[in-house]
N, C-alpha and C positions, 0 to 999 in steps of 0.2 A: 153762412159766415165764411169769409175768405181768410185763409191763414197767411202768415208771413212768407211762407215758401211760395205760395201762389202769387203774392205781390212781387217777389223777386223775379218769378217767371214772367210776369206781365212786363215789368220794367226791362228785362233782358230782351224780350221779344220786340218791344217798342224800339230799343236801341238797334237791334239787328235789322229790323225793317227800314229804319231810317238810313242805314248804310247802303241800301241797294242803289246801284247806279241809276241816275236819272235817265240814262239811255236804255235801261232795261224795260222790256215790255211789261214787266211785273211791277214797276215802280208806282204806277197810278193806283193799282189795286192795293199795293202795300200802304200807300198814303191813306186810303180810306180805312183800312184795318187799323192802322196806327192811331188815327183820329178816334176811332171807336174804342180802342184800348185806353187811350188817354181819358176819354169821358168816363169809362168804367172805373178807372183808377181814381178819378175825382169823386165819383159816387161812393166808392169804397172808403176813401179817406174822410168823406163827409158822413160816414156811418150809415149810409143807405145800402148796406151790403146785400140785403135780401134782393132788392131790385137789380143790383149790379151783377149778382152771380147767376141770374136766370139765363142769360145768353152768353156768359163769359166763356164757357167751354167751347161753344160753337165758334166764337170769334178767335179764340186761341188756336183751334184746329185750322181755321182759314189762314191765320197768320203763318203757322208752320208750313202749311201747304204752299203758300206763296214763296217762302224762303227756300223750300225744297225745289220748286220749279225754277226759281231764279238761279239756284246753284247748278241745276242740271243744264240750263241754258248757257251759263258761264263756262262750264266744263266743255260743253259741245263747241262753243265758240273758240275756246282756247285750243282744242284739238284741231279744229279746222285751220286756225292761224298757224299752228306748228306744222301741219301738213303742207300748207301753202308756202310757208317759209322754206321748208325742206325742198319742195319742188322747185322753187325759185333758185335756191342755191345749186341744185343739180344742173339747171340750165345755164347758170352763170359760170360754171366751172369749165 
């Protein structure tokens, strides 16, 4: 049985995965996980929660992993951009 808190978690993860930039190398994988979560959500809402909950934990873990990796990539990209901008400003002075 999937509780209301788990349903909120699924919906939140779906929304977060949807927000990943299409330019991200993780966006394609996020799309697949999002689709899987949406199918599970439909099964849960159709009261087939036993079948839906079998793989749900694994799919949630994969979704959070993708978010974590996309965030790390974004932070690294932003740091490189800041360093490059700073270097450019030094040479332009």
